[in-house]
N, C-alpha and C positions, 0 to 999 in steps of 0.2 A: 525722587519723583519730581517730574517737571510739570508745572501748570501750563496748559496750552492756552487757556483764556485768562486774561488778567481779571475778568469779572469773577473768576472762581477763587481769587486770592482771599485769605481770611481778613476780616475787618473786626474792629473792636479795640478794647484797651490793650490787648496783648500785642497788637501790631504797632502801637504808638510808642516811640522811644522818648522818654522824658529824661531831662537832665536832673541832677540832684536838687536844684532849687525849685524846679517845676514839680517834682515829686513832693517836696516839702510843702509847697503851696497847695497841692491837691489834698494832702493830709490835713493841712490847716483848715481847708474848706470843711472837712468833716468835723473837726473840733469846734469851729465856730457854728456850724449847722447844728450840732448836738446841743451847744449852749443855747442857741435861739429856740430850739424845740423845747428844751427844759423851761426856758423863760416863758414861752407861750403856754405851756402846760400849767405853770404857776398862775398865769392870768386866768386860765380856765378853772383852776381851783378856787380862785377868788369869786368867779361867776357862780360857782356851785356852792359857795359858802364853806369850803373845806378849811379856810384859814380862820374860822371863828367869827367872821364879821357878817353882818346882814347886808348883802349887796344892794338890796332895794332901799335901804335907809341912807345910802351914800348920796352925795350930791350928783346931779345929772352929769356934770363935767367929769367927775371921777368915774361914773358908770360908763360913759361913752369912751373914756380913755382905756378902761379895762377891756371893753368889748373890742375896740380897735386893735389893741396890742395882742389880744388873744388870737385874733385872726392873722394879723400881719406878721407877728413873730413866728408863728408856725409856718406860714408861707415862705418867709425868708429862710428859716431853718431847713426846710425840705429842699428848697432851691439850692442852698449852699451844699447840703449833704450830697445831693445828686450831681453837683458840679455844673449846674446850669449857668450859661453865660450871663444871664440877667440876675443871678442870685446875689452877687456882691452889690449890684446897684440897689436892689430892693433892701438889702441889709443896711447899706449906708443911709437910705431914706428912713428906715425904721429907727436906726440909732439917732439920727437927727431929730426925728419926731419924739423919741423917748427923752432926749435932753430938753427939748422944748416943754414937754409935759412935766418933767422934773422941776423946771424953773417956774412954770405956771401954777402947778399944784404942789405947794410945799408940803401938804399933808400926806404925800406918798410915804409908804413905809420905808424904814431904813434898809430893808432888804432890796427894794427896788432901786434905791439910790446906790447901794453897793453893786448891784447888777449893772447899773448904768456905768459905773466906774470901770468895771471889768470889761464892758463893751467898748469903752474908749480905748482901753489897753489892747483889746483884740483888734480893733481897727488899726491902731498904730503898728502892731505886728504884721497885719495883713498888708499894709502899704509897703513895709520893708520887704516882705517876702515877694510881693508882686513886682517890685522894682528889681530885685535880684533875679527872679525868674524871667522877667522881660529882657534884662541885659544878657542873661545866659542864652536865651533863645536867639537873640540877634548877633551874638558873638560867634555862632557856629558857621 
């Protein structure tokens, strides 16, 4: 079957050819996005008191930090999951803000510090994958 009009050609993910490193990067976006969605939901759990603490008895700085990350982590996670071009930028800004919050508010739980360490490792893996995918794309 021959297509007479190029406008009738199929579009979408099935028509895009990805190299192996580009495919790995796309899959990694899903992994990092899932992690950020989980982290955002943990912050929402803190807002609703699911972790056993009374949110309203916390310091104002800690409350604002939890609210900020409850929103931004979910936004970055969904953007990464969907492969949005700005998802990684939002993710980097969120990680930087989380590191600043960890330094400024030492009373964060050990879980949040551990999640921040995992985030740093994920960013390092992302940079490596992005570099490899970029060099693969330009070597064709």
